[in-house]
N, C-alpha and C positions, 0 to 999 in steps of 0.2 A: 739593849745592845751596848750602850756606852758603859753600863755596869759590868757587862761581860768583858769589855775592853780593860776596865780597871782591874778586873780579876785575872787578866791575861788569858782568858779563854778565847777571845776574839782578837784579831789584829785590825787596828784602825788604819784605813787608807784615806788619807786626807787629800782633797783636791783643792789646792790653794787658788787656782784660777778658774774663771768661768769659761765655757765653751767659746772658742774664737777670741780668747783674751778680752772678752767684754768687761767693761767696768761695772763694779757692783752698784746697784741702784741706790739713790739717796732715799732714805726712809723717813717719813714724817708722820707724827701723831697729830691729827687735826682735832682740836677740842671743839666739840659742837654744843657744849652746854650753853643754854640760853641763846642759841643762834637760830636764826630763821631758817627753816628747812622746807624744801619743796619736794615732797614725796621721796624723802631719804637723801636728797642732794643739798649740801650746804652751798651758800653763795660762794665761799672760797673755792670749793671744789669745781663748781661750774665755771668760775673764772679761769682756773688752771686748765680745765678742759678746752676752753676757747683758745688759750694760748698755745696749747699743744696742737690742736687741729689747724690753727693758722699756719703752722710750720709743715702742714701736710703729713703729720705723724698721727698714729692711731692711739686710741684710748681703750683701755679694758676696765670694765667695772665688774666687781665680784659681789654677788649676793647669793648666799647658799639657801635660798628659799624660793621655790617656784610657785606659780600661781599669781593671782592678783593681790590677794591679802589672806592672811592665815585665819582671820576671824570675821564673822558677820554678826553684828550686834544691833539690837533694837535700841534706839536712842530714847524711846519713851519708857519702856518697862524693864530693859536690861536683858531681855531674852537673847540667848546666843545659839547659833546653829551648831548643834552637836551631832556627832555620829551616833546612831542608835546601837552600833555594834562595838564601838571602842570608846575609851575614855579620852576623847580627842575632839577638837573642833573640826568642822568641815571647812575646807579651804575654798575660797572663791576663785573660779576660773571663768573670767568674763569671755575669753576667746571662744570657749566651748559652751558658754551659758549654763554652767552647772556648778554645784557644790560637790566637792569630792573629798573623801577621806584618804589621806596619804599613807594610811596604815593598812587598811583592808581593801581599799579601792572602791568602796561603795559610793555611788553617785546619786544625786537627785537634781531636778531642774532648779535653776536659780529663781528665787522667789523675790517679789517686790512688795510683799505685805507681811507684817509680823504675824505669825500664827498664834501668838499668845494674846496680845492686846488688840490686834487688828487695825490699830491706828498709828502706831509709832513708826518713825522713819528708820529704815534699815541702813546701817552705816558700816562700811568696811574698816577694819582696824588692822594696822600693821602693814608691812611691805612684802611684796613678792616681785619676781622679775617682770611679770606682766605689767604691774603698776608703774614700775620704774621705766619700762620701755615706753609707756604712754606719755609720761612727762618728758622723756628725752626727745620724743617726736615733736613735742611742742617747743621745747627750748632750742633744739637743733634741727629745725625743719628742713634745712638744706643739706643735711648730712645723711649718709647711709648708715643705718643702725641694724645690727644683727643680734638676736637673742638666742643664746645657746643653752638649752636645758632639756630635760627629758621630754617635755611636752612639745617643744618646737622641732625636735629632731626624731620624731616617731617614724616618719616615712623613710623607707630604705634609701640610703644614699644621700639623705639630706645633710647629715653632719659633714660628710666628705665634701659636699658641694659648698657648704658655708665656709669650711676651712680653706678651700681653694680660692674662694672670693676674697677672703681676708688676706691670704698670702699674695694675691695678685694686686692688692691695694685698692680693691673695689669697695671696701668697707671702712668707715671712719670710726665708729664706736661699736665695741663688742661688749655685750652684757651677758653674763653667764653665771652658772652655779659651779659646783665641785668638779664637773666634767671638764672645766677649763683649767683646773689648778695645776696639772702637771702633764708632761708629755707632748706639749704643743710648742712649736717654735714660731713666734710672730716677730720677725726682725724689725718691723716698723712700729711696734708698740713701745712707746716711751713713757706713757703714764698709765699706772695701774692704781685703782682705788678700791679699797675694801670698804663697802658702804656701812656695814654693821659689825665691826670687830667685837663689840661688847657681848654679842649673843653667845659667845663661847666661854665667857669669863665666869659665869655663875651656874654651876652644875653640881648635882649630888655625886656624880661619877668622878673618881680621882683621876681617871684617864683624860678628862676633858681638857685640862690645861696643856697636856702634851699634844693632844690632837689639834688644839687651836694653834699652838706654836708651829707645828709641822705644816698646817694649812697656810699660815702667814708666810712661811719660808717658800712653800711651793708656789703660791700665787705671786709673791714678790719676784720670783724667778722668771716671770713672763715679761718683766720690764727691762728694756735696754739690753737685748740679747745680741745686738749687732754692734756696729761702730758708734751708734748714737747712745748717749748716756740716758739712763732711765730714772724715773721717780716713782715712789710708792707712797700713797696717802692712805692713812687708816683713820676713818672717822670714828671718834670715840667720845663717850661721856665719862670715861675713866682714864684720863691721860696720865695719872700718877700710879696706875696699877703696876705693881712690880713685875708681873709677867711681861707686859708691853715694854716697859722702860728697859728691863734687862735684855730682852730680845733685840731691841733696836740699838741700844748703846754698846752691848757687849757680845751679841750674837747668840746663836742657838746653843753652842757648847756651854756657855755660861749659864743660860737658862736651864739646861739639862742638869748641870751640877747642882744648882739651887733646888730643882725639883727632886733630884735624888736625895739630897740632904733632908728635905721635908719628909719624903717617903720613908727614909731610914728611921727618922724619929718616931714616925707613926707605925712602923713595922708593916708598911704596905709593900706590895711587889715593886721591885724585885728582891726585897729583903724578907719576903715571906712568899708562900705559894698558896694559891687559891683554887677551889673548885666550886662551881655554882650548880646546884640542883634546881632545875626549872620545872615547874608543873603547871598545867593548865587543864581546865575542865569547863563544862557548860553551865555549872552551877557553883555557888560559893562553898557549900558544905563539903563536897567531895574532896577537893584538895586538902582541906583541913583534916579530914579523916585519914587521908593518905599520909600526911606529915605526922600525925599522932603515931602511926605505926612505924614510920621511919625514925622518929625521935626515940622511940623505945629501942629500936635496933642500934642506933648510934650510942645510946647510953650503955648498952650491953657490950658493944665492940670497941668503943673508943678508950683504949687503955693508955694512950700516949698523951701528947700535949696539943692535939688538934682542937682549935676553937670552932665552935658551931654557933653561927649567928643566924637567928631567925627561928622558924619561918616568918616571912613578912610578905605583904603584897608587893608585886613588882611595881616599879615607878609608874608604868602604865598598867593599872590593875586589870583592865579588860581590853582585849584586842580581838577583833574578828569574832565577837560573840563569846569568847572564852575568858574565864577568870584566871588570872595568872599570879602565882606565888613562887617564892624562891627561898632556898636555904643555902647559906654560904659556909664552906669549910675553909679554914685557914691554919697554916702551920709554918713555922720558920724552917722546918726541915722537910724537903720534898719527899724523901724516902718514907718518912713516918706518915705523911699524908696519904701516899699511894698505898701503903700497907693497909690502912683503914679502908680506902676506897675499893681495893681489890677484893676485900672480904665483904664489904657492904653492898656493892652493886648487884652481885648475884642474888643476895637475899632480898633486895628491893624488888628485883624482877619476879620473885616468887610470891610476893604479897598479893592477896586478893584485891586490895585497894588499888594496886598498880594497874590492874586491868580496866579500871574505870576512869583513868586519867591519861593524859599525854605527859610523859616526863623525859627529861634528858639531863645528862651531866656534862657540863662544860668545864674542862680542865684548863686552867690559865685563861679565864674569860677576858676578852678584850673590852667588854663593856658590861655594865650591871643592869641593863634594861631587859 
């Protein structure tokens, strides 16, 4: 969108003031390298929470990972609980006493013995909202804590009930995932903490930095929305990371300009145009045979300057029992890309190999997964 503003295709409407003339929150990077942590909470953050709660103000903690922990591993032999249908670990849900895949929904009962070595201790690795909620209940036993995620708000009307309690001042600490990031007005929340900002810094998808910056801006917007000033703490082991320092010191617009300059140098969107051909099948060989036929068509029809990258396995190579592959088309000229696709798609549909796979074409993909 900002690129289109620069090209004078869009008009930028800038809102210099927050709703109700609220003051912009103070943003702080909290370096947690070599610091003692208690289930994702640093001592400095816990102290800041105590100070905020002592003033009868509310605290919001953000962790975009539901469940108790994303991994269950055997301390003895290294076995990891994996989904049999996806290339993913099963997530521990202690509240429901199960292991669940967050990609296909497959569940199994929580186990207490390693199925591989039979003797090793099973240990949860990583953080989820359930795990943080448990330690919060120990550290702030006299406070009311509400967890807002997809698991805790399954019952009809539960989300609305929780939001009402928060706005009535009946809740002290709010812990939640992405569903808390935008659209909610909590006038008494003056401290917001992002527990694991680093999780979005290292990704193979070039969109990741943009999404992380937008998430930080959205979550930060929950702090100090009324007459009381707000504070945002981001726990990080990468306090010198340019994305974080630019965003905090210079704001989102400066971050966006830097990101656009990097994309321009690499000829990534919006300085090029992409289409992603996604394919999945129940076995490994069928997608490869499909792409052999597609590649032959592309070589015949691609008379322009469209780059064809792949085919390669998707970042998650198997999901819900299906093997996934993808082929990326890229061109600096949108019209030239679409001329190729307009001719290619009907021919792909007629391939006999196309009847044996599930395939789709995503124009201007917002992610590469």
